[in-house]
C-alpha positions as CSV (number, residue, x, y, z in Angstrom):
1,M,5.4,-22.5,8.5
2,T,8.3,-20.0,8.3
3,E,9.5,-18.5,11.6
4,C,9.4,-14.8,12.1
5,N,12.8,-13.2,11.8
6,H,11.8,-10.2,13.9
7,C,12.4,-7.6,11.2
8,G,9.6,-5.4,12.6
9,A,8.1,-4.6,9.2
10,C,4.6,-5.6,10.3
11,C,4.8,-3.0,13.1
12,R,5.8,-0.1,11.0
13,V,2.6,0.6,9.1
14,I,-1.1,0.8,10.0
15,P,-3.0,-1.0,7.2
16,M,-6.5,0.3,6.5
17,L,-8.6,-2.1,4.4
18,Q,-10.2,-0.3,1.4
19,A,-13.2,-2.6,1.3
20,G,-16.1,-0.9,3.0
21,M,-14.7,2.6,2.6
22,A,-16.8,5.2,1.0
23,R,-15.6,6.4,-2.4
24,E,-15.0,9.9,-1.0
25,Q,-12.7,8.4,1.7
26,I,-10.7,6.5,-0.8
27,Q,-10.4,9.5,-3.1
28,T,-9.2,11.7,-0.2
29,L,-6.5,9.2,0.9
30,R,-5.3,8.9,-2.8
31,T,-5.3,12.7,-3.2
32,K,-3.1,12.9,0.0
33,G,-0.7,10.4,-1.6
34,V,-1.2,7.6,1.0
35,R,0.5,4.5,-0.2
36,E,-1.6,1.5,-1.4
37,A,-0.9,-2.2,-1.6
38,Q,-2.8,-5.5,-1.4
39,G,-6.2,-3.6,-1.1
40,F,-5.0,-1.6,1.9
41,F,-4.0,2.0,2.4
42,L,-0.7,2.0,4.4
43,L,0.0,4.7,6.9
44,N,3.6,4.9,7.9
45,H,3.7,4.7,11.7
46,D,6.0,2.7,14.0
47,C,4.2,1.0,16.8
48,Q,5.1,2.6,20.1
49,H,5.7,-0.9,21.5
50,L,8.3,-1.9,18.9
51,K,11.7,-2.1,20.6
52,K,15.1,-2.7,19.2
53,S,17.0,-5.5,20.9
54,V,20.8,-5.9,20.5
55,I,22.2,-9.4,20.2
56,W,25.8,-9.9,21.0
57,G,27.7,-12.8,19.4
58,S,31.2,-13.9,18.4
59,G,31.0,-11.9,15.2
60,G,29.9,-8.7,16.9
61,S,26.4,-7.4,17.4
62,S,23.2,-7.5,15.4
63,F,19.7,-6.6,16.4
64,E,16.1,-7.7,16.1
65,W,12.8,-5.9,16.7
66,L,10.6,-7.2,19.6
67,C,7.2,-6.3,20.9
68,D,7.4,-4.6,24.3
69,I,4.0,-5.8,25.3
70,H,4.1,-9.2,23.6
71,A,2.1,-10.9,26.5
72,T,-0.7,-8.3,26.4
73,K,-0.6,-7.1,22.8
74,P,-3.9,-6.3,21.0
75,M,-6.0,-9.0,19.4
76,S,-5.3,-7.7,15.9
77,C,-1.6,-8.3,16.6
78,K,-2.2,-11.7,18.2
79,R,-4.2,-13.0,15.2
80,W,-1.6,-12.1,12.6
81,T,0.4,-15.1,11.7
82,G,1.8,-14.1,8.3
83,Q,-1.1,-15.5,6.4
84,R,-2.8,-13.3,3.8
85,R,-6.3,-14.5,4.9
86,I,-7.4,-16.1,8.1
87,R,-11.1,-17.0,8.0
88,N,-12.8,-13.9,6.7
89,T,-10.1,-11.5,7.7
90,L,-7.6,-10.1,5.2
91,Y,-4.1,-9.2,6.4
92,Y,-1.4,-7.0,4.9
93,I,2.0,-8.7,4.5
94,P,4.9,-6.3,4.2
95,P,7.1,-7.0,1.2
96,R,10.3,-7.6,3.1
97,C,8.6,-9.9,5.7
98,V,9.7,-13.6,5.6
99,Y,6.1,-14.6,5.4
100,N,5.6,-12.8,2.1
101,R,7.3,-15.4,-0.1
102,G,6.9,-13.1,-3.1
103,E,3.2,-13.7,-3.3
104,V,2.1,-10.1,-2.7
105,E,3.7,-6.7,-3.5
């Protein structure tokens, strides 16, 4: 399996699965212009625990995004491994995530 490159893309949206939503809810979100992809509505929202970490090297500095509460993060975050489906749960994979592999938009 590909290793996470700590881009932070997975922690910048709140995916809301459309399956199980009432038609009125779906229509309201579409009317408000909420972005849709992979069967989810995507609310732009950076997780409050997403922290930028600077890495210093011989070529200067770069950065990666890390979870500030990695050891105690919520179960929904712990279960996400970059797979589209794990058992009966469907997950959103951000387009620029290394786990995407061009399989989903």
